[in-house]
C-alpha positions, 0 to 999 in steps of 0.5 A: 490701126486700133488695138483693143483687149479681148474683153473690150472686143467681146463686150463691144463687138458691134463697135469693133466691127464698125471700126474694122470696116474703116481700118484693121482692129488688133485684138490683144490677149494678155497684152499681146496681139492675138488676132486682127479684125478687118473688113471683108473688102480688105480681106479680099484685097489681101487675098488678091495680092497673095494670088497675084504673088503666087501667079507671078512665082508660077509664071517665073518658074515656068519661064525659068524652067522647072522640074516636071512632076515625074522628075520632082518625084524621082528627085525626092525619092533619091533624097529620101533614100540617101537620108535613110542610109545615114 
C-alpha cells in the first residue's frame, strides 16, 4: 500500500489514480491517514464480501430463529416504556 500526503495527491492526481489501479493508495492529511483511493474492481470485491457477510448473517438468523417484525416492535416498545419509567 502506498501512502502520499494530500498536497501530493492533489498535484499528482493522475499518478495516484494510476497507482490505485494496481494497489490501494492511502492519502494522509497532517501526517494521519485520511482516505484510501482504490480501484473500482477492488471496491466491487470489497462490497461483494460485505454482501456475502450480511447474507450469511441473515441466513444464520433465519435458521437459528429470530423475532418477527411485530415481536421486535413489541419488545422495543416495552424496553422504551421501562426506560421512560426510570
